[in-house]
N, CA, C and O of each residue as an XYZ file, in Angstrom:
288
protein
N       0.851     -1.183      0.000
C       0.000      0.000      0.000
C       0.890      1.237      0.000
O       1.850      1.318      0.767
N       0.576      2.179     -0.844
C       1.380      3.388     -0.949
C       1.397      4.145      0.374
O       0.370      4.286      1.038
N       2.586      4.633      0.744
C       2.699      5.440      1.947
C       3.080      4.671      3.196
O       3.484      5.280      4.187
N       2.966      3.373      3.182
C       3.331      2.567      4.344
C       4.452      1.620      3.969
O       4.291      0.742      3.121
N       5.589      1.814      4.614
C       6.761      0.980      4.380
C       7.226      0.407      5.711
O       6.787      0.845      6.774
N       8.105     -0.561      5.645
C       8.722     -1.100      6.844
C       9.361      0.039      7.625
O      10.072      0.863      7.050
N       9.117      0.091      8.906
C       9.619      1.087      9.849
C       8.947      2.462      9.737
O       9.411      3.424     10.348
N       7.859      2.561      8.960
C       7.073      3.795      8.954
C       6.497      4.029     10.345
O       6.043      3.093     11.003
N       6.520      5.273     10.784
C       5.907      5.661     12.055
C       4.461      6.031     11.742
O       4.193      6.842     10.855
N       3.534      5.427     12.483
C       2.109      5.599     12.208
C       1.355      5.947     13.477
O       1.847      5.742     14.587
N       0.149      6.479     13.298
C      -0.748      6.744     14.418
C      -2.066      6.028     14.153
O      -2.501      5.908     13.008
N      -2.687      5.559     15.217
C      -3.993      4.903     15.107
C      -5.072      5.914     14.781
O      -5.069      7.028     15.305
N      -5.996      5.524     13.914
C      -7.133      6.369     13.575
C      -8.386      5.987     14.344
O      -9.421      6.639     14.206
N      -8.304      4.938     15.152
C      -9.459      4.489     15.937
C      -8.984      3.816     17.216
O      -7.857      3.328     17.294
N      -9.857      3.798     18.215
C      -9.559      3.084     19.460
C      -9.599      1.583     19.211
O     -10.376      1.102     18.387
N      -8.754      0.847     19.931
C      -8.797     -0.620     19.932
C      -8.827     -1.037     21.396
O      -7.796     -1.387     21.970
N     -10.030     -0.998     22.005
C     -10.168     -1.231     23.443
C      -9.628     -2.580     23.921
O      -9.108     -2.679     25.032
N      -9.748     -3.610     23.097
C      -9.287     -4.938     23.501
C      -7.788     -4.969     23.770
O      -7.309     -5.819     24.520
N      -7.053     -4.054     23.169
C      -5.601     -3.976     23.364
C      -5.199     -2.774     24.218
O      -4.012     -2.549     24.450
N      -6.183     -2.001     24.687
C      -5.887     -0.826     25.497
C      -5.280      0.312     24.693
O      -4.580      1.159     25.248
N      -5.540      0.341     23.387
C      -4.976      1.364     22.508
C      -6.027      2.410     22.169
O      -7.196      2.088     21.959
N      -5.598      3.662     22.120
C      -6.497      4.773     21.832
C      -6.106      5.458     20.529
O      -4.944      5.440     20.124
N      -7.090      6.057     19.886
C      -6.856      6.840     18.679
C      -5.716      7.831     18.952
O      -5.700      8.510     19.978
N      -4.773      7.898     18.019
C      -3.651      8.819     18.154
C      -2.386      8.189     18.711
O      -1.318      8.797     18.643
N      -2.481      6.979     19.263
C      -1.257      6.350     19.770
C      -0.323      6.028     18.610
O      -0.761      5.674     17.516
N       0.960      6.159     18.873
C       1.993      6.056     17.842
C       2.671      4.692     17.899
O       3.014      4.192     18.970
N       2.857      4.103     16.716
C       3.535      2.817     16.606
C       4.436      2.801     15.381
O       4.540      3.790     14.655
N       5.082      1.667     15.165
C       5.999      1.484     14.044
C       5.627      0.223     13.288
O       5.396     -0.823     13.895
N       5.569      0.314     11.968
C       5.320     -0.872     11.140
C       6.573     -1.735     11.160
O       7.659     -1.285     10.797
N       6.406     -2.982     11.588
C       7.554     -3.888     11.676
C       7.469     -5.049     10.685
O       8.427     -5.808     10.537
N       6.327     -5.190     10.005
C       6.173     -6.279      9.044
C       4.966     -6.007      8.155
O       3.955     -5.472      8.610
N       5.082     -6.381      6.884
C       3.939     -6.375      5.984
C       3.394     -7.797      5.973
O       4.110     -8.732      5.616
N       2.133     -7.968      6.361
C       1.537     -9.301      6.472
C       0.788     -9.709      5.214
O       0.760    -10.886      4.854
N       0.187     -8.745      4.554
C      -0.578     -8.952      3.324
C      -0.760     -7.571      2.708
O      -0.462     -6.572      3.361
N      -1.238     -7.486      1.480
C      -1.478     -6.158      0.915
C      -2.420     -5.340      1.814
O      -3.555     -5.745      2.065
N      -1.944     -4.206      2.287
C      -2.751     -3.334      3.126
C      -2.909     -3.781      4.565
O      -3.731     -3.224      5.293
N      -2.135     -4.779      4.997
C      -2.190     -5.268      6.387
C      -0.765     -5.300      6.939
O       0.144     -5.856      6.322
N      -0.591     -4.693      8.113
C       0.743     -4.526      8.677
C       0.786     -4.917     10.143
O      -0.184     -4.721     10.874
N       1.907     -5.468     10.566
C       2.168     -5.687     11.991
C       2.732     -4.385     12.532
O       3.757     -3.894     12.060
N       2.046     -3.830     13.534
C       2.460     -2.559     14.111
C       2.829     -2.794     15.574
O       2.085     -3.422     16.327
N       3.979     -2.281     15.951
C       4.485     -2.419     17.326
C       4.354     -1.072     18.035
O       4.725     -0.028     17.499
N       3.824     -1.126     19.242
C       3.680      0.064     20.078
C       4.610     -0.082     21.268
O       4.571     -1.091     21.972
N       5.450      0.928     21.496
C       6.457      0.875     22.558
C       6.372      2.110     23.432
O       5.927      3.172     22.994
N       6.808      1.954     24.687
C       6.839      3.105     25.596
C       8.126      3.902     25.380
O       8.942      3.552     24.527
N       8.302      4.966     26.150
C       9.474      5.832     25.996
C      10.789      5.135     26.314
O      11.856      5.624     25.942
N      10.725      3.999     26.999
C      11.936      3.230     27.308
C      12.217      2.162     26.255
O      13.193      1.421     26.366
N      11.350      2.081     25.217
C      11.550      1.104     24.161
C      10.925     -0.248     24.426
O      11.114     -1.176     23.640
N      10.179     -0.385     25.521
C       9.508     -1.654     25.827
C       8.201     -1.754     25.055
O       7.361     -0.856     25.118
N       8.037     -2.854     24.325
C       6.816     -3.067     23.553
C       5.665     -3.384     24.491
O       5.777     -4.269     25.339
N       4.559     -2.666     24.342
C       3.381     -2.941     25.150
C       2.227     -3.489     24.308
O       1.233     -3.959     24.862
N       2.345     -3.436     22.986
C       1.341     -4.042     22.106
C       1.954     -4.256     20.736
O       2.773     -3.464     20.270
N       1.542     -5.337     20.102
C       1.955     -5.630     18.740
C       0.785     -6.352     18.090
O       0.350     -7.398     18.572
N       0.274     -5.792     16.988
C      -0.894     -6.408     16.365
C      -0.989     -6.055     14.896
O      -0.386     -5.091     14.423
N      -1.773     -6.872     14.178
C      -2.018     -6.648     12.762
C      -3.087     -5.579     12.611
O      -4.134     -5.636     13.257
N      -2.813     -4.600     11.750
C      -3.757     -3.517     11.493
C      -3.853     -3.266      9.997
O      -2.887     -3.445      9.256
N      -5.041     -2.849      9.567
C      -5.258     -2.496      8.171
C      -4.803     -1.067      7.908
O      -4.759     -0.246      8.824
N      -4.472     -0.779      6.687
C      -4.004      0.567      6.341
C      -5.056      1.628      6.639
O      -4.697      2.768      6.935
N      -6.353      1.290      6.570
C      -7.395      2.289      6.853
C      -7.529      2.592      8.345
O      -8.295      3.476      8.729
N      -6.790      1.866      9.191
C      -6.767      2.129     10.624
C      -5.573      2.997     11.027
O      -5.405      3.332     12.200
N      -4.745      3.356     10.039
C      -3.475      4.023     10.321
C      -3.297      5.306      9.527
O      -3.858      5.470      8.443
N      -2.508      6.206     10.085
C      -2.067      7.405      9.391
C      -0.549      7.464      9.519
O      -0.010      7.341     10.618
N       0.131      7.651      8.407
C       1.589      7.768      8.447
C       1.965      9.132      9.007
O       1.388     10.147      8.617
N       2.918      9.158      9.909
C       3.422     10.402     10.468
C       4.707     10.777      9.738
O       5.506      9.916      9.370
N       4.884     12.059      9.542
C       6.048     12.536      8.793
C       6.814     13.540      9.643
O       6.222     14.350     10.356
N       8.135     13.474      9.556
C       9.002     14.353     10.350
C       9.632     15.452      9.517
O      10.260     16.357     10.064
N       9.474     15.387      8.203
C      10.061     16.380      7.318
C       9.042     16.769      6.257
O       8.151     15.980      5.941
N       9.160     17.976      5.701
C       8.226     18.381      4.642
C       8.469     17.592      3.372
O       9.563     17.074      3.148
N       7.444     17.504      2.545
C       7.553     16.855      1.230
C       7.975     17.913      0.232
O       7.147     18.715     -0.199
N       9.226     17.935     -0.142
C       9.756     18.954     -1.050
C       9.257     18.767     -2.474
O       9.373     19.679     -3.292
N       8.706     17.606     -2.780
C       8.159     17.372     -4.120
C       6.888     18.188     -4.343
O       6.519     18.448     -5.488
N       6.219     18.593     -3.277
C       4.966     19.333     -3.391
C       5.193     20.797     -3.751
O       4.255     21.485     -4.154
N       6.410     21.276     -3.614
C       6.698     22.703     -3.876
C       6.740     23.028     -5.348
O       6.970     24.178     -5.720
């Protein structure tokens, strides 16, 4: 899926109560499981993983740390 690559930093677009995750929590894509399905790892500030689960691309938003210079 365009925009999501291995190690992309993403944010949840919806709550996932069963895992204790809330909309806006930040994770990292660690594996592509199928087209549009990714294993996302959520870690605390010390680097300890507190959740890892398969999510669809429509549940995620890619976060960016730099501007897209191609848009200029």
